N, C-alpha and C positions, 0 to 999 in steps of 0.2 A: 484505599484503592483496591478494586477487586483482584483477587488472585486466581479465581476460578470462573470459567465461562461455560455456557452450554452451546455445543456445536450441533447443528441439525443438518442433515443431508436428505433432501426429498428426492427419491428415485421413483422410476416408473413401477417398480416392484415392491420396494421396501422404503420405509422412512427409518433412518438411523440417527441416533442421538447419543451424545456423550458429554461427560464432564471433562473439560479440557483445562489444564493448567497454563500459566503464562509461558511455560517452557515447551508447550505442545504435547505434554504427556496426557494420555487417555486414562483418567482415573476411574471411570465407570462408563459402560455403554449399554444401550438397549436397541432393539430393532423390532419393528412392527410392519405388518403388511400395509402398503399404501392403499387408502380407500379408493373406491372407484369414482366417487363423487368429490369434486374439489371442495364443496361446502363442508365435507366431513374432515378435511385435513387439519383444520385448526383444533378441533376437538381431540383428534388423535395425538397431535403434538402436545396439547395440554396434559393429556394422560401420561405421555412419555416423560415430560419434564417433571411431573409430580413423582413418577417412579424414581427419578434421579435425585430428587430432594436437594437442589443446588442451594448455596448460600443466598441470603436475601439480596445481596448486592451483585449477584452474578447476572451478566448480560447474556443475550441470546443471539447467536449468529445463525442465519438460515441460508443454505445453498438452494437455489431455485433452478429447476430445469427450464430455462427460457431466458428471454431478454429482460434485463432489469435496468431501470434508471436509478442508479445508486443514490444520486443527489436527493431524490424525492422519495426513496424507498418504495418505488412503484414498479410493479411487474407489467411489462409491456406486451409480452406474448409468452405462451407456454409451449411445452413440448408435448409429450404423451399426456401429461396432467396439466391442464391449462388453468392457472390461478389468476389470469389477467382480468377476469370478469368480476373480481372481488377486491375489496380494499384490504388485502391480505395483511400487510405490515401493521396497519393501525388496529385491525381486529385482533391480531395475535398479541400485539402490545397490550391492549386492554384486557384480553383474556388471561394473560400471564402476569400482568402488572410489572413488566420488566422492559428495559430498553432493548430494541430489536435492531439488528443490522441485517439487511437483505442484500444478497449478491448472487450473481450467476454461479451455478454449481461448479463449473470448470474453473472459474476465478478462485473459488474457495479452495479447490484442490491445488491450484497453482500456488496459492499463499502457503499451503503446507509444504509442497515440494520445494519451494524456494527457501523456506525457513529450515526444513529438516531433511529433505529428501534429495532427489536426483539433481535438482537445480540449485542446491545450496552453494553459495560462493560465487554465483554467476550474476551479472548485472542485468543483462537483457535476455529475457527468456520468453519463448512461446510454448504453449501447451495445447494439445488436442486430446480430448477424452473420447475414445472410440468405444461405443457400445451400440445400443439400438439406433442412436443417431451419432452425430459428432459434435461435441462442444469445443469451444476454443477460448483462449485467454492469452493476454500478453502482459508481461510485467517488466518494468524498468526501474533499476535502483530500489528494488524491493516493494514497489508500488504497482498495483494493477492499473493498466492504462485503459481509461474509459472513453477517451475521445470526447466528442460532443455529448454522447449519452451512453452508448453501449458498444464501444469498439471491441474487437476481438472475436467476432463471429466467424471464426476460421473454418468452421464446417460448411460455410456458405461461400467459400471461394469457388468460383465457377471454373471448371477445367474442360468443358465441352459445350459449345453454344447449342448444339443439337442434342444434348444429353437428356436424361429423364427429367420430368417436371419435379421440382422440389416443393416441399410444404411452404417455403418462404415465397413462392410465386415465380422464382426464376428457374432456369433449366441448367442442368449439368453441374450442380453444386457437388462438392466432393462428398457430402453426406449421401448423395444418391449412388455413389460408386463404391465407397470404402467403409461404410458403417457396417454394423452387425447385420442389419436388415438387408443391406445390399449383398453382403457375403452369402447369406442364405439364398438370395435370388440368383446369384452367380452359380451356386451349387446346384440349384434346381434346374437352371438352364443347361448345365453341362451333364445333367443326369447322374451326378456324383452321389453315390450311396455312402455319405459320411454324416455323422451326427455332431461333429465338433471340428473346430479349426485344427486341433491337434491331429485328428485323423487325416485331415487334408494334407498337413505337413508330412505325415508318415507315408501316405500314398504317393505324394510328389517325390519323396526320397527314393522310392522304389521305381521311379520312372513313369508313374501313371500320367498320361498325357492330359486327361481331363482335370486332374488335381493341379497340375502345373498351369493349365489355362485359367483355372479358377483363381489361383494366387496372382497371376498376371492381371486378370480383370479387376481384382480387388485392390492390389497394391500399386500398380503402375500409375493410376490417376492420383493416388495419394502422394507419390513421389513428385508429380507435377505440382501439386498444391504446396508441398514442403519447399520445393525450389522457388515457388512464387513468394512464399513467406520470407525465404532467405534474400530474395532480390528486393523485397519491400522494406524489411526492417533489420536484416542482417543480424539475427540474434546470436548470442554466444552459444545457445543450446536450444534444441526443440525437444520437449518431453512428451512422450506418448503415454497416456494413462487410460483409465476406463477398463472394462472387462477384456477388451481386445487389444489394448495398448502394447503389451509385451509381444503378442503374436504379430502385430503390424511391424514393430521394430525388428523382429526376427526376419520377417518376410522381405523387408526393405533391403536387407543385406544383399539380396540377389538383384536389386534394381538400383544401381548407382545413379548419382546425379547426372543429368544430361550434359551439363557444361561445367567446366572447372571454376567458373566464377561463383557458382551457387552450390556449395557443398556444406550445408549446415551439419553440425554435430547432432546426431539424433540418438536419444536414449529412452529406455523404458522407465516409467515412473517407479518409485521405490516404495511408496506408502500404501499401495493397494487400495482396498475399499475404505480404509481409515482416513485417506487424504481429505475427503469431503468434510467429515466432522471435525478433524483437526484444524483445517483451514477456517471453517466457520467459527470455531471457538477463538482462534487467534485473531480473526478479523475484528472481534469486539475489543481487543486490546490495542491493535495497531492502527485502526482507522480513526482519523480525525474527522469528526462529523462536519459536514457542510452546514453552516449556520447562516441564517439571514442576517445575523448580527455582524458588526464589524469587530474584528479581533486583532490584537497586537501582542506579539511576544517581545518583551523588553530584555535584550541581552546586555546585561549591566556588569561593569567591572572597571577597576582603575586601569590606567595605561599599563600595558605589559601583562595583563591578566589572561590573555588569550580569547577575549570576547569576539574579536573579528573572525578568528578561525572557527569558533563555535557557531557563530551566526551563519557563516558560509556552509558549514556542514549541515546545519538545521535546514537551510534553504534547499540543499540537495535532497534531503529526506522528505520535505513537504512540498516543494515546488513554489513556496512563497517568496516574494521578493524581499531583498534586504535594503533597508534605508540606513546608510551609515553616516554618522556625523562627519567623520574625516573624509568620507567619499564625496560629500557635498562641499566641504570646506577647502580641501586641498587644491582643487583646480583654481580657486581664487588666489590661494597663496602662490601658485605657480605663475600666475599672470601679473599679480600685483608686485611681486618681488619681495625685497627685505621689509619685514614688519616686525614690530616688537611683540612681546608676550601679551601686552594689554590689547593690542589690536587683534591678535590671534584669538583672544577670548571673545572679543566683539564679533568676529567672524563666526566663532563657535555658537554664540547665541543666535545669530541670524540663521545659521545652518539648522540649528535645533528648531527654530520657528518654521523654516521651510519644510522640514520633515513632516511636521504635524499639519501643515497646509496641504501637502500631498495627500495625507491620510484623510483629512477632512473632505477633500474633493472626490475621494474614491466612493464608489457606490456601496450600498449595504451588502454585506456578505463578503467583503474584501478582507483578506488577511495579510498582515505585514510582520516583518521582523525588523526591529529597530536596534541598531548596534551603536551604543554610546556609553560614555561614563556619565550617568545621570546625576551623579553627586555634584557636578560642577554648577548646578542650578538648584535653588530651593525646591523642596518636594511640592509645595503648592503650585509652582510654575508648571510642573509636569501634570499635576491633577487638573489644572485649568486647560492645558492643551488637550488632554485625553477627553475631557468633557466637551470642549469646543469641536473636536474632530468627530464626535458622535461614536466614539469607541465604547462598545458594550462590555467587552471582556479583555482583561490583560493577564498575562502570565509572565513572571519575571524569572530569568535565569541569572543567578548571581555567580559570577566567575570568581572563585576564591583561590588566591595564591598567597603565600607568605611574602612579607615585604621584601626580603632579600631576593626572592625569585623575580618579583616584578622589577626590582632595580637592575638585576643582571640582564633581564630581557630588554629593558629600555636602553641600557648602556650598549648592548650589542647591536642596536639598530640606530644609533645616533647619526651615523653617516647617511642613512636613508631618509631621515626626517627633513622636511622642508624648512627653510628659514621661517621663523615665527613660532615654531614649536620650541618648548624649553630645551635647553642643552644639558650638559653634564652637571651643572649646578643644581638641577632639579632632582637628581637621583636620590639624595638623602631624604628630601621632602617626600618623594614618592614612596620610599621604603616605609616611612612613618605613616603615610596615608593608607597604604595597603594593609598595614597591621591593624588599623582602627576602623577602616571603612566597613559599611554594612549595606545590605540591600536597601533600595529606596522604599520598598514596602507599600506600593500603591495597590496591591492586590496579592494573590497567592504567589509565593516564590519558591524556587528550588535551588539549593546550593550545589554547585557543580565544581568538584575538585579539578582545577585546571593544571595540576602538576602531573597528571596522568592522562592518557587518552580517554575521553569521556565515552560512556556507553550510550550511544545516540538512540538506540532503541528504547532504553529506559527513559531518556529525555522526551522522546516523541510520545511514549505511553503516558507520561505525566501530563504533557500538554493536552493530549487527547482527553484525559480525565477532566481537565479544567474547561476546555472549550466544548467538550461534549456533554457537559452537565446541563441540567434543565435551567439553571440560573447561575450567575456568577458565584464562584466559590470564595469564601473568606479564608485567608490563610490562618491555620492554627499553629500553635507552638510546635506541634509534632511535624506539620508540613514544612515549616521553615527550617527544620534541621535535617530533612531528608537529603541524603547524598547518595545517588545511585551509582556514582562513578568511583567509589573507593574499592 
């Protein structure tokens, strides 16, 4: 599993690149001028990666100034530097001989700020990067929200129907009022003899009317856009980054929200110019590649091993649906009434078959999490179901607990279990089962210690490695013993 990635941030002035650890540390970085021609960008990046000398298994994340279809690694439109007219990702991948993740540059910065910076610990976050233009991104539960293709174009929120024409083709976008380019236009229109936004603040502090009018023209439309973001997605926090993010956050203190309903918390980004390369590097560890293949995570463990909790948590991190054996079986137990253990097993087998029927009928590219004690049926039954369902890749999470822990947990929930589930007489049998049970082993598996809170980021990273690989990975002895949760 790679421990180092290359993060690249393509800017209008400079291309910055760095070696990034899984923890988001910058181990080394370089910066070069951005070529004038888009066709020269790949060669410049190849030179910079060569300077960094990354490990052979290091992946490359690239932040692009423009709209990106992440699912297909396609650049849809560019900013100052338009890379949309070339097959950028594929050409760079061939040129470097490495796996490439392409994402909008603001999304990359938000990944970094969410993991390490101003947005750390918050669930729903919006970010605007204010520089020559205005970029935008939204994250929820640590994942960038892409919508149908490229959601988060916050710089193109329109705040005036009769405003200036924007490069996107609409009028009155916030980028035309509150970007660095717009700030310079406001300064020129006011005849303000200032060379930086800091000077504008100083002049305004001394009562300069023109300076105050410039700040009003620059920031009041931004306040409207931020209030619109609050009304639409109600984020926990809005982060302002880019070269002018801190200045905008400072200026906004004089322009409060217009209505009490919409008062988002607004903060300046903390990671500065490094956010782009940090986020780009981290994206290679945390993104689970969209694959045309059907993939299934098998969350396996004996009763009382915590597999259902792990499956739900994984679903929250990935957005993938959970198909639970008990979730299908229990409604039948509720309606049928008293059944014995043998009939309960029969219902379990039918529910097991139903799960794989659902997966079989799903289209290619679908991903599922299956929550079950797979050991209740022979391994070849599972292998046949996987093959029949057209599943290309599986990854097993083995929920490991000592027998006494499984027994105690099972006993504590006896009153909650429906008739048909084994009762107190099953506890000793379960204790012995838990102590000898092993992963089903139909593919690569990861042992998760369920006596402590699992490190879900480590789990997601591992699944990313399995499902993001060029072909199914065969579990090795080393892989089978990895436990990221100790």
